[in-house]
C-alpha positions in Angstrom: -78.9 22.1 40.0 -75.6 20.3 40.2 -76.8 17.6 37.8 -77.7 20.3 35.3 -74.3 21.9 35.7 -72.5 18.5 35.1 -74.6 18.0 31.9 -73.7 21.5 30.7 -70.0 20.8 31.3 -70.2 17.4 29.6 -72.1 18.7 26.6 -69.6 21.5 26.0 -66.7 19.0 26.4 -68.4 16.5 24.1 -68.8 19.2 21.4 -65.1 20.2 21.5 -64.0 16.6 21.6 -66.0 15.9 18.4 -64.2 18.9 16.8 -60.9 17.6 18.0 -61.6 14.1 16.7 -62.3 15.7 13.4 -58.9 17.4 13.4 -57.3 14.0 14.4 -59.1 12.3 11.5 -57.8 15.0 9.1 -54.3 14.4 10.5 -54.7 10.7 9.9 -56.0 11.3 6.4 -53.0 13.5 5.7 -50.6 10.9 7.0 -52.2 8.2 4.9 -52.1 10.3 1.8 -48.4 11.1 2.5 -47.7 7.4 3.1 -49.3 6.4 -0.2 -47.3 9.0 -2.2 -44.1 8.0 -0.4 -44.8 4.3 -1.1 -45.5 4.9 -4.8 -43.2 6.3 -7.5 -44.9 9.7 -7.8 -43.1 12.9 -7.0 -43.2 13.7 -3.3 -44.0 17.4 -2.6 -42.7 18.1 0.9 -44.0 21.7 1.0 -47.6 20.6 0.3 -47.6 18.3 3.3 -45.7 20.9 5.4 -48.4 23.5 4.8 -51.2 21.2 5.6 -49.5 20.2 8.8 -49.1 23.8 9.8 -52.8 24.3 9.4 -53.6 21.3 11.5 -51.1 22.5 14.2 -52.9 25.9 14.3 -56.2 24.1 14.7 -54.8 22.0 17.6 -53.3 25.0 19.3 -56.7 26.7 19.1 -58.2 23.8 20.9 -55.7 23.8 23.8 -57.2 26.7 25.8 -60.7 25.2 25.4 -59.5 21.9 26.9 -57.8 23.7 29.8 -61.1 25.4 30.6 -62.9 22.1 30.3 -60.5 20.4 32.6 -61.1 23.0 35.3 -64.8 22.7 35.0 -64.7 18.9 34.8 -62.7 18.7 38.0 -65.5 20.5 39.8 -68.0 17.7 38.8 -68.0 14.9 41.4 -66.5 11.6 40.5 -69.9 9.8 40.8 -71.5 12.2 38.3 -68.5 11.9 35.9 -68.9 8.1 35.9 -72.3 8.5 34.2 -70.9 10.1 31.1 -69.7 6.9 29.3 -69.9 8.7 25.9 -67.0 11.0 27.0 -64.9 8.0 27.9 -65.6 6.5 24.5 -64.7 9.7 22.8 -61.4 9.9 24.7 -60.6 6.3 23.6 -61.5 7.1 20.0 -59.2 10.2 20.0 -56.4 8.2 21.7 -56.7 5.5 18.9 -56.6 8.1 16.2 -53.6 9.9 17.6 -51.7 6.6 18.0 -52.4 5.7 14.4 -51.3 9.2 13.2 -48.0 8.9 15.2 -47.2 5.4 14.0 -47.9 6.3 10.3 -46.0 9.5 10.6 -43.0 7.6 12.0 -43.2 5.2 9.0 -43.3 8.2 6.7 -40.3 9.8 8.3 -38.4 6.5 8.0 -39.3 6.3 4.3 -38.2 9.8 3.8 -34.9 9.1 5.5 -34.4 6.0 3.3 -35.1 8.0 0.2 -32.9 10.9 1.2 -35.8 13.3 1.3 -35.0 15.0 4.7 -34.3 18.7 4.1 -30.7 19.7 5.0 -31.9 22.2 7.6 -33.2 19.2 9.6 -29.8 17.5 9.7 -27.1 18.1 12.2 -24.4 20.6 11.1 -21.7 17.9 10.5 -24.1 15.9 8.4 -25.0 18.7 6.0 -21.7 18.1 4.2 -22.9 14.5 3.5 -26.5 14.7 2.1 -27.3 11.0 2.7 -25.7 10.8 6.2 -29.0 10.3 8.1 -30.3 7.7 5.6 -27.1 5.8 5.7 -27.0 5.9 9.4 -30.6 4.6 9.5 -29.6 1.7 7.1 -26.7 0.7 9.3 -28.7 0.7 12.5 -31.8 -0.9 11.1 -30.1 -4.0 9.8 -30.5 -6.6 12.5 
């Protein structure tokens, strides 16, 4: 009976991890697309990427309660039974890798936007709004070794 329960818990978690991995892959694809546009000479459309990020964020927020429930159920499965589900470990590592790549690429994109002066004024500190390239200039000064 317990073995059946642990398989049910693992199957439900596997399904939601696959869905979350898909969301992470979409986030990576978006970051790559943004990176290519920022690296090229084409016109960067900030609002297009902002809207897509908002959609991804809503998808992620929808997954959070599911993972909270999975965590509670997974903690009730004994450690010896959990150790048998190597596919789950592989999925967690895959998602971790995807998220790391998204964060690194997003950071590069933010730095590129700063260098190009593409950061919206509402994201700058109040004193810097009077100098539109304040953050980009600050980044240049601090990035030169």
